[in-house]
C-alpha positions, 0 to 999 in steps of 0.5 A: 506533440501528441495529446492524451485523450480526455477522460483519463482518470487513474492508473491502478496497480494489480497486487497479488493475493496468496489468500484473498480473504486474508489480504482483503481483511489486512487492507480493511484493517489498515483503513483502506476503503473497499470500493469493489468486492468480487472476483477482484477487490479494489481498495482506495486510499486518499486519491489512489486505488489498487486492484487486489486479485486472486492470483499469487506468484511468490517471486512476483509478490516478494518483489512487488512494492507500493508507495503511499505518500502521507502528510504525517508519517508519525500518525500513520506509524502509531496507527500501523503499530496499534494494529498488531499486524504480525500477530493478527496476519502473520506478516513481517514486523513493520519497520519504524520510520527512518530517513532514507538516502534519497531524502524521504522519511519512510516506514515499511510494512508487508502485506500477507502475500509479501508485498512491501509498502513504503509509507513515505512522508511528503517533504514540505515545499516538494509538490512532486512528492 
C-alpha cells in the first residue's frame, strides 16, 4: 500500500469569477474569511477554503457546484435570507432548506458567476457528513 507523503493539508477548488470584485464582495457578505487577496482570492469557511480566480467561462461556472456542511441549516438560512443577495448582487433567489432524496436537508444559493452552493445540514451520528 502506498503512503501519502506527510504534510498534506488541504485540497482547494478554484472557482470562476465573471466580476472578481463583485464575487469577492458576495463571499465577504456571506461571512467567509478572505485569507488572501491578489491575482486570486482565497476564502476560508470553517476548516475549508477555496480559490476565487479572475477567470470566467459561462458553461463551467453554471455547471460548478460547491457543498458546505453546517451544523444548523436553519441558522444559515436566516443569515442568507437577511443578506438580500438577489437585490444586492443580482443573483438568483436562494432556495429554502428542503430534504433531498439522498437524505440531506439542503438549501441552495448561487454566486454572482452562477456557481451553485449546496448548504447542507450534517446528520446526527453520521461522521461522513
